[in-house]
N, C-alpha and C positions, 0 to 999 in steps of 0.2 A: 392264198395259194391254190389252185387245183388240185393240187397232190392231196389237200387236208381233205377235201370236200371229197375225193374219189374213196379217202378211209372213213370215211362218214358213214358212207354208204354201202360198205362192203357186204356181201352174203352173211348173214349169221353164224354164226358159229353154235356148235350142241356144246353141252355142257361142258366145260372146260378149257385149255387152253389152249394157244396156239402160236405160233411165231414164223414169223415169215422176212424175205430177202427181200427187198426194193430195188429195180434194178432202174435207170433212165438212160434210154437211148444204148441200151448194151454195158453197161456203168454201173455199179452196185454204190446206192447213193443212201443205203440205210437201213435201220432193222424196224420191225413192227412186233409185239405182242400183243395179243388179244385176250380177252379173259372175260368169259359168260356166266352167268346166272342165273334158270328160270325159278322164280321165287313161286311158294306154294299157291300165292294170289294167284299166279301167272301172269305177274310181270315179269318181265326183263330186262338185268342190268349189264351194261356191254362198258368194259374198260381196255383202252386201248393206250400203249406205249408207243411212242416214234423217238425214234432216235436217228440223226442226221448229223450225228459227229458236234459240232457247233450249235445246232439248234435241236431242240425236243419238244415234244408236243406230249399234253397227255390228256385223256378225253375221257368222260363219263356217261353214258347215255340209260334213260329209263326209259322201255316204251310198255302199255298198257298190254293186254292178251288179245286184243285185235291188231296190234302193232302201230297206235296210234302214239306219239311222243309224250311224254309228259314232262321230261325236264332232258336240256342239256350242256354238259360244261367243256369247256378247253382250255389251257393252260397251258402258254406258251412260251417257256426260257431259253435264254441264250443271247441270239444277236438280236429278236425284239422279245419284250418282255410284255405280254398279253393275256386278260383273261377274260372268257366270254363266258354268262351264263344266262340261258333261255328257260323260264317257265310257259304252259300254255294255255288259254283260256280258249272260250269260242271267239272273241276278238281275234285274236293270232298269237303271236308271240310277245314275250315280256324276257326284254333283254337289257343286260347289265354288263356293262365293258368297264373295264381297268384296264389301261394302257398305260406304263412309267408313272401311275399310283393315279393317275385322271381319271374320277368316275365317273359315267354317263350312262344314262337311261332313254331307253328304244322301246314303244310300241309298233311292230309291226303288221299290219292286218292283216288278214284273208277272208276270202267271201265266204259266210256264214255255213253256205251247202257244197263248198269245195273240198271235193274228199281226204281226209288226212293218216285214214287207217290204213296203213302197210303190209296186205296182207304178205306178201314175201319174207317177214321177218320174222314167221316161222315155219317156211318154207324146209322139208326134211328133219326138222326138229321136230314136230310136231304134226304139221300138216304132208300129207302126201300131194302135190298138186298133179295134174295130167299134164300130159305135154300139151302145148298150147296155152296152158292159163297164163292169163295175164294180171298183172296187181296195177293200177294206177294211184297215183297219191302225190300228197302236196308235203315236199319234204324242207324243212327249213335249216341253210347252210347258214351255220358258226361262221364261217371262211366269207361269206360275200356279205352277212344279215340280209335274206334275202327268202323266199319261197320260190320254189324248184319243182315243176310238172315230171315227175318220173315214174315210167314205165315199165316193170320190169318181166318180163317173161319168160316163161320155161322153154325150154327149144327141146328138149329131149335128153337121151344117154350119148354120150361118147366116150373114146379113149384118148387120154393124153400121156405128154411125155413130163415126167416133174422128176428133176434129179437124175434123170437120164434113165427112169423108168416108167413104162407103160403103163397107165394107172387107170380103170375104169371112171365116169365122173358122169356129175348133170351137169347141163351146160343152160346157163342163162344169159340173159342180156340186160342191160339197163342201159338206153342212150348210147352210148358210145363208149361203153364199160360192156367186158365179156368177163363172166364168170363159169370155172368149173367147180362145182363141191363133189366133195365126197358121200357115200349113200347118210349120215349122221348131221348133214348140214354144214363140216367143216372148209371152206373155201379150201383148196387145191393150186388152184392158179386164176390170176386177176390180171387183164389186160384192159389199159386204157392207156390209148393215144402211145406215144413213146416210152411210159411207164408199165414196171412187168412188177404184179408181186407175187413168189413165187414160197408156196408152204415149204420149210425146212424138214429136213425128216428128225421123228423125234428122235 
């Protein structure tokens, strides 16, 4: 599901929790809750819960202080029952898949010099990028079980409307995904194709 991959690369949250409504082609299709903790050693834990009604997804991603993935976990329940866990070493991703009780392992390699550190993981949380700053890295998708090169760019400040209220934001792009974040790194609005994630009021 490409929607799941979009959630895996959402701009990062500052400490705390945020909730979103998910719209597809103008119709509300689900809700998302994201909780994030930056640990004392500088690593970051991001936990995501997605509710599409009949289908639910729970994800947990851990990154080192440079924004490189350490571990990724995804559990899907409801219409599809599937668990995917990926850990990483110099060779690439080591994946364990459990689907309907059937276990499978895979090793998905990546060339040793390919960039994996995603600096944008810490934009506005710990680091303040200059306008035009860009982070290019290979991101492993638990959805497609493949490495995908992603370029995230900080485009500058903008004013957007969220829940009928004009709000200042930082505008970033990652491929065909646009994201507007507040000054603490909380996504306010994310648009990817016909899918829209809108921050709910606290």
